[in-house]
C-alpha positions in Angstrom: -75.3 24.1 -8.4 -77.9 21.4 -9.1 -77.7 20.6 -5.5 -77.6 21.9 -2.1 -75.5 21.1 1.3 -76.2 20.1 4.5 -76.0 23.1 7.1 -72.5 23.2 8.4 -73.9 22.0 12.4 -74.3 18.8 10.2 -70.9 18.6 9.4 -69.4 15.6 11.4 -66.3 13.3 11.5 -67.0 9.9 10.7 -64.8 6.9 9.2 -65.8 6.2 5.1 -68.1 3.4 6.0 -69.6 5.6 8.7 -69.7 8.7 6.4 -71.6 6.7 4.1 -74.5 5.6 6.4 -74.4 9.1 8.3 -75.5 10.5 4.6 -78.8 8.4 4.3 -80.3 9.3 7.2 -82.6 12.5 8.0 -80.5 15.5 8.3 -82.0 19.2 9.0 -85.4 17.5 8.7 -84.9 16.4 5.1 -83.8 13.3 3.9 -81.7 12.0 0.1 -78.4 13.0 1.5 -75.5 11.6 0.4 -71.5 12.0 0.2 -70.7 14.6 -3.1 -68.9 13.4 -6.0 -65.2 15.0 -6.0 -66.4 17.6 -8.4 -69.6 18.9 -6.0 -67.3 18.9 -3.2 -64.7 21.1 -5.1 -68.0 23.6 -6.4 -68.3 24.2 -2.2 -64.4 24.4 -1.8 -64.7 27.1 -4.1 -67.8 28.9 -3.2 -66.2 29.3 0.5 -69.2 28.6 2.6 -67.7 28.6 5.6 -66.6 25.1 5.9 -63.4 24.3 8.8 -60.0 23.8 6.8 -60.1 19.9 7.0 -60.2 16.9 4.5 -63.9 15.4 3.5 -64.9 12.5 2.3 -66.2 12.1 -1.5 -67.9 9.4 -2.9 -65.8 9.2 -6.2 -63.7 6.5 -6.8 -60.0 6.6 -7.5 -60.0 4.5 -9.9 -56.1 3.1 -10.9 -56.7 0.5 -14.0 -55.2 -2.9 -13.3 -53.8 -2.4 -9.5 -55.6 -4.3 -7.1 -54.3 -1.7 -4.2 -56.7 0.9 -5.3 -60.0 -1.1 -5.6 -61.4 0.3 -2.2 -59.6 4.1 -2.8 -62.2 7.4 -3.0 -60.9 11.2 -3.6 -61.0 13.6 -0.6 -60.3 17.2 -0.4 -59.1 19.6 1.9 -60.6 22.8 2.4 -57.7 24.6 3.7 -56.0 24.4 0.6 -58.3 22.5 -2.3 -55.9 20.1 -3.0 -57.7 17.1 -3.8 -56.1 13.6 -3.9 -56.7 9.9 -3.4 -57.2 7.6 0.3 -57.1 3.8 0.4 -60.5 3.1 2.8 -59.3 -0.6 3.4 -55.1 0.2 3.1 -54.2 3.2 5.1 -55.6 3.3 8.5 -58.5 2.2 8.4 -60.4 3.7 11.1 -59.3 7.2 9.8 -61.9 9.8 10.1 -62.2 12.9 7.8 -65.0 15.1 7.8 -68.7 14.1 6.0 -70.7 17.1 4.3 -73.7 15.8 3.0 -75.3 17.1 -0.5 -78.9 16.5 -2.1 -80.2 16.7 -5.4 -82.1 19.7 -5.9 -85.6 18.8 -7.3 -86.2 20.9 -10.8 -89.5 22.6 -10.7 
């Protein structure tokens, strides 16, 4: 993996907008955090790092061409069963809280 995940103690529950804001802060005395892509989150799920069996946000948009209903949809992943699906951030329950597992890119030496 060319990224690192924040420690388990940094995982919080938040709305999507709050999740994005949380990731730009200083976590574990480090900066450069962001929401993981759906592929990165799936890698973390497959590596069994001990994160809880909950739904987690990704930064990856869920794109449905020519359907305006999906213009703010993003992928989410369940860590209990590995399921990835979409969440409509403005049309479902807009204040839904899922978990945030920040990641940051590793710098090449």
